[in-house]
C-alpha positions in Angstrom: 81.2 97.6 77.4 83.6 98.4 74.5 81.7 101.6 73.6 81.7 103.0 77.1 85.4 102.0 77.4 85.9 104.1 74.3 84.1 107.0 76.0 86.7 106.8 78.9 89.4 107.3 76.2 87.5 110.1 74.7 87.4 111.9 78.0 91.2 111.6 78.3 91.7 113.0 74.9 89.4 116.0 75.6 91.3 116.9 78.7 94.4 116.7 76.7 93.2 119.7 74.8 93.9 121.8 78.0 96.8 119.8 79.5 99.9 119.1 77.5 102.1 115.9 77.8 100.6 114.2 80.8 98.8 111.2 79.3 100.0 108.9 82.2 98.7 111.3 84.9 95.4 111.6 83.0 94.9 108.0 82.6 95.6 107.2 86.3 93.0 110.0 87.2 90.4 108.5 84.8 91.2 105.0 86.3 90.5 106.3 89.7 87.2 107.8 88.6 86.0 104.6 87.0 87.1 102.8 90.4 84.7 105.3 92.1 87.5 107.0 94.1 88.7 110.3 95.1 91.8 112.0 93.6 94.5 114.1 95.3 96.8 116.0 93.0 100.0 117.1 94.8 102.4 119.5 93.1 104.0 122.9 93.1 101.9 125.9 91.9 101.5 126.5 88.2 101.8 123.0 86.8 98.2 122.8 85.7 96.5 121.0 88.6 93.4 123.1 88.5 93.2 123.2 84.8 93.3 119.4 84.8 90.6 118.9 87.3 88.4 121.4 85.5 88.9 119.8 82.3 87.7 116.4 83.6 84.5 117.9 85.0 83.7 119.5 81.6 84.7 116.4 79.6 82.3 114.2 81.7 79.5 116.7 81.7 79.2 116.4 85.5 77.6 118.9 87.9 80.7 120.5 89.2 81.5 122.9 92.1 84.8 124.5 92.9 86.0 125.7 96.3 89.1 127.7 96.8 90.2 126.7 100.2 91.4 129.4 102.5 91.5 129.6 106.3 88.1 131.5 106.4 86.2 128.7 104.7 83.8 127.1 107.2 82.4 123.5 107.4 78.9 124.7 106.6 80.2 126.1 103.3 80.8 122.5 102.3 77.9 120.6 104.1 75.4 123.3 103.9 73.1 124.6 106.7 69.6 125.2 107.8 68.1 128.7 108.1 64.9 130.1 109.4 62.4 131.2 106.9 60.2 133.9 108.6 57.6 133.6 105.8 56.9 130.0 106.5 57.9 129.7 110.2 60.1 126.6 109.3 64.0 125.9 108.9 65.0 125.3 105.3 68.2 123.5 104.2 70.5 125.5 102.0 72.8 123.1 100.2 76.6 123.2 100.6 79.3 123.0 97.9 79.4 119.0 98.2 75.8 118.6 96.8 77.2 118.0 93.3 78.8 115.2 91.1 82.4 116.6 91.2 83.8 118.8 93.8 87.2 120.5 93.1 88.9 121.2 96.4 91.5 123.7 95.3 94.4 124.0 97.8 92.8 121.7 100.3 95.7 122.1 102.8 95.2 125.9 103.1 92.0 125.6 105.2 91.5 124.8 108.8 91.5 121.2 110.2 87.8 121.7 111.3 86.9 122.4 107.6 89.0 119.5 106.4 87.3 117.2 108.7 83.9 118.2 107.3 84.8 116.3 104.1 85.5 112.9 106.0 81.8 111.7 106.0 81.0 112.8 102.6 84.1 111.3 101.1 83.5 107.9 102.7 79.7 107.7 102.6 78.7 110.1 99.8 76.3 111.8 102.3 76.3 114.7 104.8 74.5 115.1 108.0 73.3 118.6 108.9 71.1 119.3 112.2 70.5 115.5 112.4 69.3 115.1 108.9 71.3 113.0 106.4 71.2 114.0 102.8 72.7 112.2 99.8 75.2 113.9 97.4 75.1 113.5 93.6 75.8 110.1 92.1 78.6 109.7 91.3 80.3 111.9 93.7 84.0 112.5 93.0 86.4 114.8 95.1 89.4 116.1 93.1 91.7 117.9 95.6 94.8 119.9 94.9 97.7 120.8 97.2 101.1 122.4 97.3 103.5 120.3 99.3 106.4 122.7 99.0 105.1 125.9 100.7 104.2 125.6 104.3 103.2 129.1 105.1 99.4 129.1 106.0 98.9 125.5 105.4 97.5 122.6 107.5 98.8 119.1 106.8 96.0 116.6 106.0 95.9 113.9 108.8 96.5 110.4 107.6 92.8 109.4 108.1 91.9 111.9 105.5 94.8 110.9 103.2 93.5 107.5 103.3 90.1 108.5 101.9 91.9 109.5 98.6 92.0 106.6 96.3 95.2 107.9 94.6 97.7 110.7 94.9 99.5 111.9 91.6 101.8 114.6 90.8 102.0 116.6 87.4 105.6 117.5 87.3 107.4 120.0 85.1 106.9 119.6 81.4 109.8 119.0 78.9 111.1 121.8 76.7 109.0 120.7 73.8 105.9 120.4 76.0 106.5 123.9 77.4 106.8 125.4 74.0 103.4 123.9 73.2 102.0 125.3 76.5 103.3 128.7 75.5 101.7 128.4 72.1 98.4 127.6 73.5 98.7 130.4 76.1 98.2 132.8 73.2 94.7 131.3 72.6 91.8 132.4 74.9 90.0 129.7 77.0 92.0 126.7 76.7 89.4 124.8 78.7 86.4 126.3 76.7 87.3 123.9 73.8 86.6 120.8 75.9 83.3 119.2 75.0 81.4 116.9 77.2 81.6 113.2 75.9 79.9 111.6 79.0 77.1 112.4 81.3 76.4 111.2 85.0 74.2 108.2 83.8 76.9 107.0 81.5 79.6 107.3 84.2 77.5 105.4 86.6 77.1 102.6 84.2 81.0 102.5 83.6 81.7 102.6 87.4 79.4 99.6 87.8 80.9 97.7 84.9 84.3 98.3 86.3 83.2 97.0 89.6 82.2 93.7 88.0 85.6 93.0 86.4 86.8 89.5 87.4 89.7 89.1 89.8 91.3 85.9 90.4 92.1 84.8 94.0 95.8 84.6 93.2 95.7 88.3 92.2 93.8 89.1 95.4 96.5 87.3 97.4 99.2 89.3 95.3 97.5 92.6 96.5 97.3 91.4 100.1 101.1 90.5 100.0 101.9 94.1 98.6 99.8 95.5 101.4 101.6 93.4 103.9 105.0 94.1 102.4 104.2 97.8 102.9 103.5 97.5 106.6 106.5 95.2 107.3 109.2 97.1 105.2 112.2 98.2 107.3 111.7 101.8 106.2 108.0 102.3 107.0 106.2 103.3 110.0 102.8 103.0 108.4 101.9 101.0 105.3 98.6 100.4 103.4 95.5 100.0 105.6 92.9 97.6 104.7 91.1 100.6 102.9 94.2 101.1 100.9 94.1 97.4 99.8 90.6 97.6 98.9 91.5 100.8 96.8 94.2 99.0 95.1 91.8 96.1 94.1 89.3 98.6 92.7 92.1 100.5 90.8 93.4 97.3 89.4 89.8 96.3 88.1 89.3 99.8 86.6 92.8 99.5 84.9 91.8 96.3 83.3 88.4 97.8 82.3 90.1 100.9 80.6 92.3 98.4 78.7 89.3 96.6 77.4 89.7 93.3 79.5 87.1 91.7 81.5 89.7 90.2 84.0 92.6 91.6 86.2 96.1 90.4 85.8 98.9 91.1 88.3 100.4 93.9 86.1 97.3 95.8 86.5 97.9 95.9 90.3 101.6 96.5 89.8 100.9 99.4 87.5 98.5 101.4 89.9 100.3 100.4 93.2 102.6 103.6 93.2 99.8 106.0 93.0 97.6 104.1 95.4 100.5 103.6 98.0 102.5 107.0 97.8 100.4 109.0 100.2 99.5 106.1 102.5 103.1 105.1 103.3 104.6 106.9 106.2 108.4 106.6 106.6 110.1 105.8 109.9 113.0 107.8 111.4 115.5 105.4 110.1 114.3 106.2 106.5 114.4 109.8 107.2 117.9 109.7 108.6 119.0 107.8 105.6 117.2 110.1 103.1 115.2 107.2 101.8 112.3 108.4 99.5 108.8 106.8 99.3 109.3 106.1 95.8 112.4 103.9 96.6 110.4 102.0 99.2 107.6 101.4 96.7 110.1 100.1 94.2 111.6 97.8 96.8 108.2 96.5 97.6 107.2 95.7 94.0 110.6 94.0 93.3 110.4 91.8 96.6 106.9 90.7 96.1 106.5 87.7 93.8 103.9 88.1 91.0 101.5 85.1 90.5 101.5 83.3 87.2 98.1 83.0 85.7 97.2 80.6 83.0 95.8 82.2 79.9 93.4 80.5 77.7 94.5 79.5 74.1 
């Protein structure tokens, strides 16, 4: 376990060769990958979202495909399609972009709702159904999607049902002056992502995901997670809180967080640490909050402050 946990840290270090000063975001993305979930990176253009996603695909040595979403991308471009072969007199399946280990869905909110919905089955069940035949994707299968929340021209908002299928939502944010100076220095070098070497492969990642899933979680920590979910639904500022799928995602993230830190068990602080990135895209504010200009981050802070953390006895 310790060797594989070190491998996860190596992935983060490799991606840092292309992405400057975002260790916290990289750690959360790696945690979500270990938890077997999908990642939504939401930020303004030019902050390095695509560079980061490509960096992870190279560092983990996965079969990756990238789709630049535009209004003319069709569902069949993702799921694949069958075509009649004149030579054989039979229909043959042509694989779509999702038949891989890691799908980079770039600017996912710039395609049509029909194409967005084509991802629902594959994100939830890791399979696609074309002409009545179900086919499995690669194992593992991870979607890293990016979107720009600032510009609305030519965009289609993701429905709550699809947002809920992303385990976490993170934001890159602007760099500091020192970080931007380093970015400018590196920009003079060719192929920043080319220097990233693969430190894992699909088989090793499958083992790591399995080990993270087996991390022990005490009943009291489970209750703490359930209380956080309940508080998000009953908060005075929210119209929608965490769904049961969101609570399951929070549990998986807490386990992966403990795994990444080299622990075989979850503590309440693990759940507290990952709660913001699990909850931010699942909480829908009501009109009262919008009128009072309350932000989702403030609601999340309030939920964490008002939910009592359990005290667990530690072995001496």
